[in-house]
N, C-alpha and C positions, 0 to 999 in steps of 0.2 A: 729593836726597830718593831719587833712582836708586840712588846708593850704599849705602845701607842697605837696599836693598829695597823702596821704595815704588813702585808700578806706574801710580799715577796720583792725581789729585786732582781737588777741586772748589772750585772759588776764588770765594767770594759777594763780591759789590758788597754796600757799604753806601748808596750814594747816587750821585745820576745823574753825580757828576762822576767816580766809579769804572766806569762803565760801559764806555768806551773803552779803558780800559786793562784790564780783564779781557777784554774781544773780541781785545785785540792779544794777550796771553798765549795766549788759545784758538788762535791762528791760527798764534804762533810754534812752538806744542807741541799739536798738533790731537791727536796721540793719547796726551796724557799730563794734560793740562789741560781740564777741563769747565765751562764758563762757566755762573754762577749770578749773572743779573740780579735787582736789587729794591731796595728803599728800605728802609732799617732804620729801627725807631721813632724811633731818635735824630735822623733826618733828615726825618722826615717834614713838617716845617715848610719845607723848601729844595724841593719839587718846584716844577718852572716849568710854563709852560702846555704843555699837550699830553705831558706826561711819559709818559701811558698807551698812547699809540699808539705813541710811541719804544719802550718797554718791549715791547709786542707784537711790534713789528717785529723788534727783535733776537732774541726768542725764536723768533720764525717764521723768521728766516733759520739758526736752528744747532738742529736737529732733538733734539741731546744737551743743550743749555742748559735749564736750571732755574732756578725762582723762589725768590730768597733773598739775601741775609738780610731777612727779613720778621718783622713780630710785633708784640707790646705791650709797654711798658716803663713800670710804675708806680715805678720807684726814681729815674727823673727827674724835675724839675717842668714841665722844657719839652723838646720840644712837649707841649701836652695832649693826656691820654688822648683827646678828643675829635678832634683833628686826627689822631692815630695812628690811629685808630679808620677813619677816612674814607679815608687811604691804602692800609691794610692790607687794607679792604675791597675795594678797586677791585683789588689784587694775588691777592686770594682767587680771585676772580671771573676775571681772565686766566689764572690758573693751572689752575682747572677747566675754562674752556673751551677751552684750548689741551693739556687734559690733561698737564700738568707736574708735575714733583715738587715742592715746595715746603718750605723750611727755615725754619721758625719759630724766632725768639727770645720768648721769654716770661719777665719777671721782674715777680715781685710784681704781676702781672694776671691771676692766674688767672680770676678772678670774670668779668673783661671779655672773657677770652678764651672761656670757658664761654658766656659768653650770645650773644659772636658767631656763636661755631657753632650755638646754637639759632635764630640770627634769620637764617642764611645758608641760601639752597637750595641752592647749589652749593657743594661743598667738594672739592678735590683729592684723587685716589684715592689716592695715596700724600704724606703729610707727615711730615717729622723734625723733633722736639724736639729741637733743636742744645743743647749743653752743660744736661742736661736737671738741674735741682737742686730739683725739686718731690719732695712727698711720696707714698709708694707710694697713699695715698688720689687724689690727682691724678692720677697714672700711671694708675691702674685706669679712673679716666673717661677718661682720653684713649686707653687702649687699644680701648676700646670706639668709640670714633670713627675706627680704626684707625691709630695714633700708631705711629712707631718712634723708637727714643732713642738719642741718641749722647753717648757720654761722652768729657769732656775730663782731659787730664792733671792739669789743676789740682784734681780732685776727689781726687786722690790724697795731697794736702796731709793731715798727720793731721789737723786741725781739721774736715775736710770729710768724717768718716768717716760721716756719716749717709747722706750721698749715696751712696757707694759700698754701704752697707747694702741703700738703695732699689735699687740695677742686680742686687743678689744675688738681689732678688725678680721682678725683672721676667723675661718670658719669653724665653729666650736667642736666640731666634731674631728676635727685635725690638732687638736691640742693634748699635749701630755705634761707633767711635772715630772720634775726631777730636782736631786740635792746637787749631783755633781760633787758629792762628799769626796776629800778632806776639802776641796776648792769649793770657788762660789758660795762663801758664806752668805746667809741673810741679814738682814741689819742687826744690831745686836738685842735689841727689845725682842726680838724673833725668835733668839737663840734657845730654846728650851733646854741645849745639850753642848754647850760652848765646851771647845778643846784647844787647849792653852790658846784661849783669848780672841783670835782670827779663823781658827781651824772649824771645818763645818762637820756636824754629826749627820748620818744618814736619817735617824730618827727626826730630825727637824723638821721632816717630810709633814711631819701633822701639823706643825705652823705654820709652814709657806702653804700648804693647801688651804689652810681655814683665811689665811691673809689674801691669796689669790681669788677665792671665792668672794670675799668681801671688796675686794677691788673688779671682778669681772659682773659679778651678779649671784643671787641665789640660783643654786639647781647647777652651778658649775662642777661641783664635784661629783654628782651623781652622772652628768655627762663625762668627766675626766674619768671616770671609773670604768665606763662603758668604753670608753675610746683605748684604754688599757688593755683591754679585755679584747677587743678587734686588733689591735697592733698588733699585739705580742702573742697573737692566737691562744689565749688563754682559757 
């Protein structure tokens, strides 16, 4: 990543089993890796007793740690939406209480997300809709709640043109870039660092950034850099 000009990254956990690994990376590369601890909706049914307090302690021990990747997912049949909701709600409360940034995953669960927003007393001041693939109507509702949106290289696929069109309509100061490595790989022709065919490498960010700027317009990279500094408090 450093070789291609990346100066830092946010590494998101997806389940309790990841927390120690993310913590170790942050300790090994303290000025490069910013840890994010959380339980992804796909693993909401794997939490063990006392997980909330362990999550709170990890965050409290590192003032730069954020909450993620968390959210709701209607694309999977299990865990149930009820189970996802309970775990997500607890993490929202922790992020709001500790005043931490929250990275949100939402797929085919927009109604559930907005319902939860309406019913939640405290919501983090800053939250990122990661790999946002929703409509402009959904984006406008989220903007009113203070959302920021990150674009994944996967959306540079020709069949995902609608997503790119949505990002063209978003406020330029609310957009970030991500790789979501090892998932959400960009088109093969943009893969500067392919892994086993279709896995994504975080250093592909350089190629994704160049392609995104070409699609959005000159000056986009400077804006995205400034956005990153403001969003992550760099």
